[in-house]
N, C-alpha and C positions, 0 to 999 in steps of 0.2 A: 094213710089219712091225710095228703097232702089238703094243704088249705091259704086261702090267697092269703099274702102277707100284709102286713098294716104298714111297716115302713118302707117306704119307696114311694117317688115320685115320677112323673114321664117325664124323658127329656131327647125330644123329637123320635127318632125311631128308634129309641132304645129306652131301656130302664135304669133308672140308678136305685139302687139299694141305698136305704139310710139307716142300716142297722150300725153297723162300726163305720171306724174312721178309713176306711179303706175306699167305701164310697164309689163302689166298683159300676159300672155302666156297662150293663147286660143286654144284649142283642137279643132276637126273638130264638130260639131253642138252647140257649146257651145257659151257662150255669155261672156263678159268682165265685170266687176266688176260694171260700169257703166249702163249696161243694156240692152245698143243700139248700140253698138260694137260686132258684130258678126261672127263666121265662116261658109262659106258655100264653096265647092270644092275645098280646100284649098286655100282660099281668103279672106279677112277681108273684112266687109261691115257695112256702116255706114246703119243702121236699120231707123233713124231719117231723113236721107236727104229727104230734100222736105217734112217734117211734122213740122209743125209748132202747138205749145201746149198754145200760149200766146202769144198777142201782145198789144203794146199800144203808144199810143205818149206821150211823156215823155218831159221837161225840163231837158236838160244837168245837171243842176246843182243836178240834183235828182239821180246819179249815184255814186255817186257824182264827180264831174270833176267842178271845177270852174277856172280854168287859162287853159283853153282851149274852145275857141267860148262862149266866158259868154253868156249865155242870148238865147241862140239855143234850137231849138227843135228838137228831135230826133224819129225816127220810130224804137221802141225796140219790141224783139221776141224774143224767145224761144222754146226748143224744150221738149223733157220731158228728166228725168235720171240726173246721175251727178257721180262725181268720187268721190264725199267725203256722208258722211252721218249724217252732222251736226246735232245732237238734239234739238238744235234751230231754226232751219231754218224757215225762214218767209213763204217761196215758197215750202213747203216739199210736197205740192199737185203735184207739176211740178217735182221736182227734184228727191223725192223719189220713185216715178212713174215708174217703170223700164219696160217701154213699148214702143214697138216701133208704137206710136200712131200719132195723132194731125190730123188737115187741112193739107191738101196736096197743098202746094204753091210752084211752082218752084223759085229759084234763081231770075229771070227776073220778075215775078209779084211781087216778095218781093218788087223790085225796083222801080217797077210802083207804087206800093200801095205807098212806100216813096214820091215817085215823085208825085202824085196826092195831098197828104199832105201838100206837101211844106215845108218838113221838111230841115233840113240841113244835116241829118246824120243818120246815123243808127246804132242801137245800139244792139249786141249780149250779153243777160243778162236775168235774173230771174232764170235760172240755169246755171252749169258750160258750159263756149263757147270751151272749149278745148276739149271736146267728139261731140261735132257736127262740128268741124274745119274744113270739107273739104265743108260743107252747109255752113257755114261762109265763106271760101275764095271765093269759087264760085259767092255769093252774093256780094261780098266787091270790087271784080276786076269788078263785072259790073257797080257796082255803084260808083267807083272811074272815069267813065269813063262821068257820069255825075256830076261831080264836088262834090260827099258826101262824106264828111269824113265816116269813120268807126271806133267804140271805142267799149269795152270789159269791162264788167263786169267782174273778175275773181278771183277766189282763189289762180292762179297763179301757181298753182302743175302742170306745166308743163314739157317738154321734149325739149333738145335745137332745136331738129327735128322741133318740133311746131314753136319754136319760129323761125327759120329761113322760113320756110312755110307763119309765117303771115307778113313777112314783105315786100311783096308784096302788101298788100291792108290795114294792120293796121295801124291807124293813133295817137288813144289814148287807155290807160287803165287804169280802176282804179282795184289795186290789194288789193283785201278784207285779210288781216290776223285777227284772233280770238284771243283774251285772250290772247294778246301778243305774238304769236305765241310760246307759251311756248312750249316744245315737248310734253308734260305728258298731257296736257289737247289737244293735237292737237290728240294724238292719243285715250285720252275713248272718246272726244263730237264730231271728226272730220271724224278717222278711219283713218288719215295720219300719216306719218310715223315722219314726224317734217319738219321744216321752210324753211332747205337747199335747198329744189330742189325750193321754189319762190325767196329766194334771188338770185338764179342765173337765174332764168324767168327774174327778175327787171333788174340784170346788163346785162344782153343779149339784152332787148330791148331797155334799155337806148342808149347802144353803138348804137344800128339800126336806131337811131331817132325818137322811140317811143314816145310819151309824156306820162307819168307815174302820176298815184296821188296815194298815200297808203289810204286805209285805218284800222282804227284796232277797232275791235266790245269787247266792254270792259263791258266783263260780271260778275255781282258781284258776291262775296263770291268765284268764282271759277275762273275766268281770267280776275281780276284787282287787281295781285300783283304789287306794283311799285318797290320791289325790281328785279323782272325779267324783268319787263316793262324797267329798267334803261339799262339793259344788251342786252334788244331786239331793242332799240331805236339807242342803239352806234353801234349795227354792223350793222343796218338800214341805219344809217346815214354814214357809212366806206362805204358802197354801191351806195347811193341816193346822194349824199352831201347834202347841206344847204337848195338848191330853191325846191326841191322837194316837192309837198304839201301832210301833214300827218291830215288825220281828222279822230278824235278819235269818235265814236259813239254810241250813248245811246242803249242800250239793252234792250229790252221789251217782257216782256212772250211770248213763243211760244211753237208750236209744245210739245216737251218733256220735256221741262224747264218751264212750266208752274207754277213752284213750286216758281220762283225764283222771286225777285223784278227789275222795272225798274232798272239801275245804278241812282245812287243818281249822281246827276250834280259836287257836289263838290268834285267826282270820278275823273268824265272828265277833271276837272278843274285842278287837281292836274298832271294829265298826260300832258294835255297841258303844263302846266308850267316847269315840265321837261325835255319835249319837246324844249321846247325855250330854255332851261338851256345846253341841250347838243348842238344846234345851229341850228335848224331848224326855217327858217326865217319864214315860212309860216305852221301855226299850227291853226287848226279849232276842233271844236266842232260840231258835229250833230247829227239832231234829237231832239234838243233843241229849237224850232224856237223862233226867238227875244232874244236868247244872243248873247252878245256883240261879244265872240270868234266866231260868225258865220261871222262877216266881216272880209275884209283885211285890214291889219292896211300897211304902209308904215315903208319899213326896215329903212330906213333913217332919215324920218322927223316923224314917228309915227302916222300922222293921217288917220282917217278912209278915204281910199278912194273909197272903195265897200262896199257900205252897204247892207247888203241880210236882209232877214226873209224866214225862212224856203228856199224854192227854188226861189225865189223872188228875184232880186234884185232892192232895193228901191231908191240907188245913186250911183252914178257912177263918180268918182273922177281921171279919165284916159284922156289921149291923145290919138288920133287915134292910135298912133307907141307905145304905153301903159306904158306911162311915168306919175310919179307922178306929177298931177297938181300945188302941193304946192312947192316940191322942184325938179322935175324935174328927180327922178331916176326911171330907166328903170326895169321893174318889167316881170320875165318869164313867161309872159301868151300868150300862142298861137292862133294865127287867129285874129277875129275880135269881135267885138260887135254885136251880131244878129240884123239883121234890124227889128226885133219883138219890136225894143223899139225906143221910142224918146227921143231925147237930154236932156229934159228939164222934164221928169218924166218919169222912165220905168217901164212899166207892160208886163208882161211875158203873153202868149197865150198858152193855156190849152185846151187839147181834151177829 
């Protein structure tokens, strides 16, 4: 179900792909770095259009998005391929398989499946959504007609053309930095040139009204330097301000970095403390179920107003208009609490 791409331009005898910051120049009969965008007869094609590699029903907190429609469920899906080559990728069997394979499912059928499962939205995830942007776009536009929201989990290594293209359907994103966005780390372990395109993507999405949350995968010994973390967090703060949530995620050994240990919880706590010192109001620790820093604390009175364990909400102390029940402080949480929860005790539904 290959389809001509939208995000490309002709550059002499070659085609320039404008989906991600690599801007691959692709010759006739060749394929870009991602492995799924190729040139035939002078046009760029998305070879995984309508081809799904993986699909699942997830809690939105898994993305992680904790300030966007809390407690909701999403239909998550991916294609194959990626514009990065992360040596620690937990989805490497999907992302590093540069093949136009997958179960054939049209955008209309994706939305039909999402509605059949009675989810709240659709998430484009597991591999990098930028590389299958046209498939996501066509699915997302249909989803909006049925009041389903659209979110992405992305490395943010986009172009401004993609930011503009996504604004018609995209409601929220999780942008994943790796190793504090340190350029040498990125070049060696992800194959990307550096973090600047990611900052530009975040700024562009925020200007267009897309809800943004940030994650930083803190990898021990190679991507956990607190000195660089301070540089990174100050730069990020200048771009997003104090109210965008940031999540420091615990690394677990995978793919080509099985030799490394799990991130010490103390390291995550130090990153969290640094973010709070710089001015972030909402900082979280992820992949450590039961840790107190999974919770949301009111910036005004300090009380726990959303208690969590992993992807579950255990207690909710916010009014319908997202104000703290203790002091009335208004929190920047978009949407509503999902109908999957009861007022007296909240229990998510998993499939």
